[in-house]
KEKE-3310 file (N, C-alpha, C; in steps of 0.2 Angstrom, whole numbers, plus 5000, padded with zeros to 4 digits):
npx = (4938:4928:4923:4930:4920:4924:4936:4931:4922:4932:4939:4930:4932:4925:4918:4917:4905:4905:4899:4899:4902:4899:4892:4889:4882:4875:4862:4860:4870:4867:4855:4860:4868:4858:4854:4861:4874:4890:4901:4905:4912:4918:4921:4935:4943:4939:4925:4912:4915:4920:4931:4923:4910:4913:4915:4902:4896:4902:4897:4884:4884:4888:4877:4873:4878:4887:4903:4912:4922:4935:4941:4956:4962:4975:4992:4996:5001:4993:4980:4977:4978:4968:4956:4956:4956:4944:4936:4936:4936:4943:4955:4957:4970:4975:4986:4998:5014:5026:5037:5041:5032:5021:5026:5027:5013:5009:5016:5011:4998:4998:5001:5016:5026:5026:5023:5021:5010:5001:4995:4978:4964:4950:4937:4938:4939:4926:4919:4926:4929:4935:4947:4953:4966:4975:4972:4969:4978:4978:4965:4960:4959:4970:4972:4981:4980:4982:4986:4993:5007:5019:5015:5011:5023:5030:5023:5026:5035:5028:5018:5025:5027:5026:5011:5003:4987:4979:4976:4970:4961:4959:4950:4948:4959:4970:4967:4969:4983:4988:4986:4973:4954:4946:4937:4926:4921:4919:4933:4948:4958:4972:4971:4962:4970:4980:4972:4968:4981:4985:4976:4980:4993:4992:4984:4993:5003:4996:4988:4973:4963:4955:4942:4936:4920:4907:4894:4884:4885:4898:4906:4903:4910:4923:4924:4924:4937:4944:4944:4941:4935:4923:4918:4903:4896:4889:4883:4879:4879:4869:4858:4856:4855:4843:4834:4834:4829:4815:4810:4812:4802:4791:4790:4789:4777:4768:4769:4763:4750:4746:4746:4736:4725:4724)
npy = (4834:4848:4856:4871:4883:4895:4892:4882:4890:4898:4889:4886:4897:4908:4923:4927:4933:4943:4947:4959:4960:4970:4972:4967:4954:4938:4935:4944:4941:4928:4930:4937:4927:4918:4924:4921:4924:4921:4921:4928:4941:4943:4957:4961:4971:4985:4983:4984:4974:4960:4946:4936:4939:4937:4923:4918:4923:4917:4904:4906:4909:4897:4889:4889:4887:4897:4904:4906:4920:4930:4947:4951:4961:4965:4962:4949:4936:4930:4935:4930:4916:4913:4916:4907:4895:4896:4893:4900:4901:4908:4921:4938:4949:4965:4979:4973:4975:4972:4959:4951:4953:4946:4933:4931:4931:4920:4910:4910:4906:4893:4876:4867:4857:4868:4880:4890:4889:4887:4872:4869:4868:4872:4874:4873:4860:4855:4862:4860:4847:4830:4828:4840:4844:4839:4844:4858:4868:4868:4871:4882:4900:4913:4930:4944:4961:4975:4991:5002:5014:5008:4994:4994:4997:4986:4975:4966:4957:4953:4945:4935:4926:4910:4901:4911:4915:4925:4943:4958:4972:4988:5001:5013:5016:5014:5025:5036:5034:5037:5051:5054:5056:5047:5034:5020:5017:5028:5032:5042:5046:5041:5031:5023:5018:5011:5001:4994:4990:4982:4970:4966:4962:4953:4943:4939:4933:4922:4923:4926:4941:4952:4964:4978:4986:4998:4997:4987:4990:4995:4984:4974:4980:4979:4965:4963:4969:4959:4955:4942:4941:4950:4962:4968:4982:4982:4974:4985:4996:4992:4991:5004:5010:5004:5008:5022:5022:5017:5027:5038:5035:5035:5048:5055:5050:5055:5068:5069:5065:5075:5086:5083:5083:5097)
npz = (4984:4985:4970:4963:4957:4950:4944:4935:4927:4921:4914:4904:4896:4900:4909:4926:4937:4951:4967:4980:4998:5011:5022:5039:5040:5041:5036:5026:5017:5014:5007:4996:4990:4986:4975:4964:4960:4954:4962:4979:4988:5004:5012:5021:5022:5019:5022:5034:5045:5055:5059:5065:5060:5047:5046:5049:5038:5027:5030:5027:5013:5009:5008:4996:4978:4976:4976:4990:4995:5000:5004:5011:5025:5023:5017:5025:5035:5045:5043:5030:5032:5041:5035:5025:5032:5037:5026:5014:4997:4988:4988:4989:4989:4995:4989:4983:4979:4974:4967:4977:4987:4981:4980:4994:4997:4989:4996:5009:5007:5003:5006:5014:5004:4995:5000:5015:5023:5038:5045:5048:5044:5049:5046:5033:5029:5032:5022:5010:5009:5014:5008:5007:5012:5003:4991:4992:4988:4974:4971:4978:4974:4971:4972:4968:4972:4961:4962:4964:4960:4961:4960:4947:4941:4944:4938:4928:4934:4945:4939:4934:4945:4951:4955:4958:4954:4949:4945:4952:4949:4958:4954:4960:4969:4961:4952:4960:4963:4951:4950:4948:4948:4961:4956:4951:4938:4927:4924:4923:4908:4910:4920:4914:4903:4910:4916:4904:4900:4911:4910:4897:4899:4909:4903:4893:4901:4905:4916:4926:4925:4935:4940:4948:4948:4946:4940:4929:4915:4913:4918:4908:4897:4902:4902:4888:4886:4890:4903:4916:4927:4936:4947:4953:4959:4977:4992:5001:4992:4983:4991:4995:4982:4977:4987:4984:4971:4973:4982:4974:4964:4971:4976:4965:4960:4970:4968:4956:4958:4967:4958:4949:4958:4960)
capx = (4937:4923:4926:4930:4916:4928:4941:4927:4920:4938:4941:4926:4933:4919:4919:4914:4902:4906:4896:4903:4898:4902:4887:4891:4876:4874:4856:4861:4875:4863:4850:4864:4870:4853:4852:4864:4881:4895:4905:4903:4918:4917:4927:4938:4948:4935:4919:4910:4914:4926:4932:4917:4905:4915:4914:4895:4894:4905:4892:4878:4885:4889:4871:4872:4884:4891:4909:4914:4928:4937:4947:4959:4964:4982:4996:4998:5000:4988:4973:4976:4977:4962:4950:4957:4954:4937:4932:4936:4939:4947:4957:4960:4975:4977:4992:5003:5017:5032:5037:5042:5025:5017:5029:5024:5006:5008:5019:5007:4992:5000:5004:5022:5033:5026:5023:5022:5003:5000:4989:4972:4958:4945:4930:4939:4938:4919:4916:4930:4929:4940:4954:4956:4974:4979:4970:4968:4983:4976:4958:4959:4961:4974:4972:4985:4978:4987:4982:4998:5012:5024:5013:5011:5030:5033:5018:5028:5038:5023:5014:5029:5027:5022:5006:4998:4982:4976:4977:4963:4962:4955:4951:4949:4966:4974:4966:4973:4990:4990:4984:4966:4948:4945:4930:4926:4919:4921:4940:4951:4962:4978:4968:4959:4976:4983:4967:4969:4988:4985:4973:4983:4999:4990:4982:4999:5006:4992:4984:4966:4963:4949:4942:4930:4915:4901:4888:4884:4888:4906:4908:4903:4915:4929:4924:4926:4944:4948:4944:4937:4932:4921:4914:4898:4892:4890:4877:4877:4877:4863:4853:4855:4852:4836:4830:4833:4824:4809:4808:4811:4796:4785:4789:4786:4770:4765:4769:4758:4743:4744:4745:4730:4720:4723)
capy = (4840:4852:4860:4878:4886:4900:4888:4879:4895:4901:4884:4887:4903:4913:4927:4926:4939:4943:4952:4961:4960:4974:4972:4962:4950:4932:4935:4948:4937:4922:4933:4939:4921:4915:4927:4917:4927:4916:4921:4933:4942:4946:4962:4962:4977:4991:4982:4985:4968:4957:4939:4932:4940:4934:4916:4917:4925:4911:4898:4908:4909:4890:4886:4889:4885:4903:4903:4911:4923:4935:4951:4952:4968:4967:4956:4947:4928:4928:4936:4925:4909:4913:4916:4900:4890:4897:4890:4904:4897:4912:4927:4944:4953:4972:4982:4969:4980:4969:4951:4948:4953:4941:4927:4930:4929:4913:4905:4910:4903:4886:4871:4865:4860:4873:4887:4890:4889:4882:4867:4869:4870:4870:4874:4871:4853:4854:4865:4858:4839:4827:4828:4847:4845:4837:4847:4865:4872:4868:4873:4889:4905:4918:4936:4950:4968:4980:4997:5007:5015:5002:4988:4994:4996:4979:4971:4960:4952:4950:4940:4929:4922:4904:4900:4917:4914:4931:4950:4961:4980:4992:5007:5020:5017:5015:5031:5040:5033:5041:5058:5055:5055:5040:5031:5014:5016:5033:5033:5047:5042:5038:5025:5018:5015:5006:4995:4990:4987:4976:4964:4963:4959:4947:4938:4936:4929:4916:4924:4929:4948:4954:4972:4981:4990:5001:4996:4982:4992:4995:4977:4971:4983:4976:4958:4964:4970:4953:4953:4936:4941:4957:4963:4973:4985:4978:4974:4991:5000:4989:4993:5011:5012:5001:5012:5028:5021:5017:5034:5043:5034:5036:5055:5057:5048:5059:5075:5069:5065:5082:5091:5081:5085:5104)
capz = (4986:4981:4964:4963:4952:4947:4939:4930:4923:4917:4909:4898:4893:4902:4914:4932:4940:4958:4971:4986:5004:5016:5028:5043:5041:5038:5032:5019:5013:5012:5002:4990:4987:4983:4968:4958:4959:4953:4969:4983:4992:5010:5012:5028:5022:5019:5024:5041:5048:5058:5057:5067:5055:5040:5047:5048:5031:5023:5031:5024:5006:5007:5007:4989:4975:4975:4978:4995:4994:5005:5003:5018:5026:5021:5015:5032:5035:5050:5040:5025:5034:5045:5030:5021:5037:5038:5021:5008:4991:4984:4992:4986:4994:4993:4989:4981:4975:4971:4966:4984:4990:4977:4983:5001:4996:4987:5001:5015:5005:5000:5011:5012:5003:4991:5004:5022:5026:5044:5044:5053:5040:5054:5042:5026:5029:5031:5016:5004:5009:5018:5004:5007:5013:4997:4985:4993:4984:4967:4971:4980:4969:4974:4968:4970:4969:4957:4963:4966:4955:4962:4958:4940:4938:4945:4936:4924:4938:4949:4935:4934:4951:4951:4961:4959:4949:4946:4948:4953:4949:4962:4950:4964:4972:4955:4950:4965:4962:4945:4951:4945:4952:4963:4954:4948:4931:4923:4926:4919:4903:4913:4924:4909:4900:4915:4916:4898:4900:4916:4907:4892:4902:4913:4898:4890:4906:4907:4922:4926:4927:4938:4941:4952:4944:4949:4936:4924:4908:4913:4919:4902:4893:4904:4899:4881:4886:4892:4911:4917:4934:4937:4953:4951:4965:4983:4996:5003:4987:4980:4996:4994:4975:4977:4991:4981:4966:4976:4985:4968:4960:4976:4977:4958:4960:4975:4965:4950:4961:4970:4953:4947:4962:4960)
cpx = (4932:4926:4926:4926:4920:4932:4937:4924:4926:4940:4937:4927:4928:4922:4915:4911:4902:4902:4900:4899:4902:4898:4888:4884:4876:4868:4857:4865:4871:4858:4854:4866:4865:4851:4856:4871:4886:4900:4903:4909:4916:4923:4929:4942:4944:4927:4918:4910:4921:4926:4926:4911:4906:4914:4907:4893:4896:4900:4886:4878:4886:4883:4869:4878:4888:4897:4911:4921:4929:4942:4950:4961:4971:4986:4999:4996:4994:4981:4972:4975:4971:4956:4950:4954:4947:4933:4932:4939:4943:4949:4959:4964:4977:4984:4998:5008:5024:5032:5038:5036:5021:5020:5027:5017:5005:5011:5014:5000:4992:5003:5011:5021:5032:5026:5024:5016:5003:4994:4984:4966:4951:4938:4932:4938:4930:4916:4919:4929:4935:4947:4956:4963:4978:4978:4968:4972:4981:4969:4957:4962:4964:4974:4977:4982:4983:4983:4987:5003:5017:5022:5013:5018:5033:5028:5021:5031:5033:5019:5019:5029:5023:5017:5001:4994:4980:4978:4970:4964:4957:4955:4951:4956:4971:4973:4970:4980:4992:4988:4977:4960:4947:4937:4931:4925:4921:4928:4943:4956:4968:4976:4965:4965:4979:4978:4967:4976:4988:4982:4976:4990:4997:4988:4988:5003:5002:4989:4977:4967:4955:4948:4935:4926:4909:4894:4889:4887:4895:4909:4908:4908:4922:4930:4927:4934:4948:4948:4939:4934:4930:4916:4909:4894:4894:4883:4874:4875:4870:4857:4851:4852:4845:4831:4828:4828:4817:4806:4807:4804:4790:4784:4787:4779:4765:4764:4763:4751:4741:4743:4738:4724:4719:4723)
cpy = (4844:4856:4867:4881:4891:4897:4885:4884:4898:4895:4884:4893:4909:4918:4926:4933:4938:4948:4953:4962:4964:4975:4966:4958:4944:4931:4938:4944:4931:4924:4934:4932:4918:4918:4925:4920:4921:4915:4928:4934:4946:4951:4964:4968:4984:4990:4983:4979:4965:4950:4935:4933:4937:4927:4914:4918:4919:4905:4900:4907:4901:4886:4886:4887:4891:4902:4908:4913:4928:4940:4953:4959:4970:4961:4954:4940:4926:4929:4931:4918:4908:4912:4909:4895:4890:4895:4895:4900:4901:4918:4932:4948:4960:4973:4977:4973:4977:4961:4948:4948:4947:4934:4926:4928:4922:4908:4905:4907:4896:4882:4869:4858:4867:4880:4885:4890:4884:4878:4868:4871:4868:4869:4872:4864:4852:4857:4861:4850:4836:4827:4835:4848:4844:4841:4855:4869:4873:4870:4880:4894:4911:4924:4941:4956:4972:4986:5003:5008:5009:4996:4988:4994:4989:4973:4965:4955:4949:4944:4934:4924:4916:4903:4905:4916:4920:4938:4953:4969:4983:4999:5013:5021:5018:5022:5036:5040:5037:5048:5059:5055:5048:5038:5024:5013:5022:5036:5038:5043:5039:5031:5020:5015:5010:5000:4991:4987:4981:4970:4962:4959:4952:4941:4935:4932:4923:4917:4927:4936:4949:4962:4973:4986:4992:4998:4991:4984:4992:4988:4973:4974:4980:4969:4959:4965:4964:4951:4947:4936:4948:4957:4969:4976:4981:4978:4981:4996:4998:4991:5000:5013:5010:5006:5019:5027:5021:5023:5039:5042:5036:5044:5058:5056:5053:5066:5075:5069:5072:5087:5089:5083:5093:5106)
cpz = (4982:4976:4965:4957:4947:4942:4933:4925:4918:4912:4903:4894:4894:4907:4920:4935:4947:4961:4977:4992:5009:5022:5032:5045:5038:5034:5026:5015:5010:5006:4996:4987:4984:4976:4962:4956:4958:4960:4973:4988:4998:5011:5019:5028:5023:5022:5032:5045:5050:5056:5059:5062:5049:5040:5046:5041:5026:5024:5027:5016:5004:5007:5000:4985:4973:4979:4984:4995:5000:5002:5010:5019:5023:5019:5022:5032:5039:5046:5034:5027:5038:5040:5026:5026:5038:5032:5014:5003:4986:4989:4988:4991:4991:4993:4988:4977:4972:4970:4973:4987:4987:4980:4990:5001:4994:4993:5007:5013:5003:5006:5009:5008:4998:4994:5011:5026:5032:5043:5050:5050:5044:5051:5035:5024:5028:5024:5010:5004:5013:5014:5003:5008:5007:4991:4985:4988:4977:4966:4972:4975:4973:4970:4971:4967:4966:4958:4965:4960:4955:4959:4950:4937:4939:4942:4932:4928:4943:4945:4933:4940:4951:4957:4961:4953:4945:4949:4948:4953:4953:4958:4954:4966:4966:4952:4954:4964:4956:4944:4948:4950:4954:4961:4951:4941:4926:4924:4921:4914:4906:4916:4919:4905:4904:4916:4910:4898:4905:4913:4901:4894:4905:4908:4895:4895:4908:4914:4921:4928:4929:4939:4944:4948:4948:4946:4931:4917:4908:4914:4912:4897:4895:4902:4892:4881:4887:4899:4911:4924:4935:4943:4951:4957:4972:4987:4998:4998:4984:4985:4995:4988:4975:4981:4987:4975:4968:4978:4979:4965:4965:4976:4970:4958:4965:4972:4960:4953:4964:4964:4950:4951:4961:4953)
residu = (UNK:UNK:UNK:UNK:UNK:UNK:UNK:UNK:UNK:UNK:UNK:UNK:UNK:UNK:UNK:UNK:UNK:UNK:UNK:UNK:UNK:UNK:UNK:UNK:UNK:UNK:UNK:UNK:UNK:UNK:UNK:UNK:UNK:UNK:UNK:UNK:UNK:UNK:UNK:UNK:UNK:UNK:UNK:UNK:UNK:UNK:UNK:UNK:UNK:UNK:UNK:UNK:UNK:UNK:UNK:UNK:UNK:UNK:UNK:UNK:UNK:UNK:UNK:UNK:UNK:UNK:UNK:UNK:UNK:UNK:UNK:UNK:UNK:UNK:UNK:UNK:UNK:UNK:UNK:UNK:UNK:UNK:UNK:UNK:UNK:UNK:UNK:UNK:UNK:UNK:UNK:UNK:UNK:UNK:UNK:UNK:UNK:UNK:UNK:UNK:UNK:UNK:UNK:UNK:UNK:UNK:UNK:UNK:UNK:UNK:UNK:UNK:UNK:UNK:UNK:UNK:UNK:UNK:UNK:UNK:UNK:UNK:UNK:UNK:UNK:UNK:UNK:UNK:UNK:UNK:UNK:UNK:UNK:UNK:UNK:UNK:UNK:UNK:UNK:UNK:UNK:UNK:UNK:UNK:UNK:UNK:UNK:UNK:UNK:UNK:UNK:UNK:UNK:UNK:UNK:UNK:UNK:UNK:UNK:UNK:UNK:UNK:UNK:UNK:UNK:UNK:UNK:UNK:UNK:UNK:UNK:UNK:UNK:UNK:UNK:UNK:UNK:UNK:UNK:UNK:UNK:UNK:UNK:UNK:UNK:UNK:UNK:UNK:UNK:UNK:UNK:UNK:UNK:UNK:UNK:UNK:UNK:UNK:UNK:UNK:UNK:UNK:UNK:UNK:UNK:UNK:UNK:UNK:UNK:UNK:UNK:UNK:UNK:UNK:UNK:UNK:UNK:UNK:UNK:UNK:UNK:UNK:UNK:UNK:UNK:UNK:UNK:UNK:UNK:UNK:UNK:UNK:UNK:UNK:UNK:UNK:UNK:UNK:UNK:UNK:UNK:UNK:UNK:UNK:UNK:UNK:UNK:UNK:UNK:UNK:UNK:UNK:UNK:UNK:UNK:UNK:UNK:UNK:UNK:UNK:UNK:UNK)
# end
């Protein structure tokens, strides 16, 4: 079976840099993948896309060695199994609040006898290889999102669930849950303390910790804290910020030219 680059990166003690895909376009996904991201996550929760778009985006990402990932809309077996069958090599599941939630997440993403995933990897076989059925459970990476007060309260028990590879922090939802401003990077002190606590406990439990970030500087700081999977920005945000930068420079240049003329 095709190796999972994320697991290789973590085995070397390094951090993976993940990009985010919210635009329903195979071409934009392919363009992002060719820039060298370690992984790219197709966002089916808050992204402006559906399963059919996600499938074509997985195919586009697969033209490179970037790992195709998905964030599913919810903790639901149908969504989880569909993205895995489509070839996702890692899955991020939102709103995992209890050990029972984490146990269901593991069960629905692993084949029997370990779990209850239904067999039908229609594209997983094409991407992963002929031995996908035998090796998928140990190759695909499963993330549980910790982003609520209930999830924080039950973190220790969630981290004990066998088969759960990693936890993933959504700083905005976590901030809201703690009565703070919803933001990725410049979080309020209660959210900052929770983010530090999550990575510490995950590391102690032998799990990978991941976190969403708006800018590289904050992602690097979180790697220093111990995070081994960092998302930086998204295709939509990069398009917007790149456009803003160009327009700012053009308008500044136009103003300078006008001043010089007069």
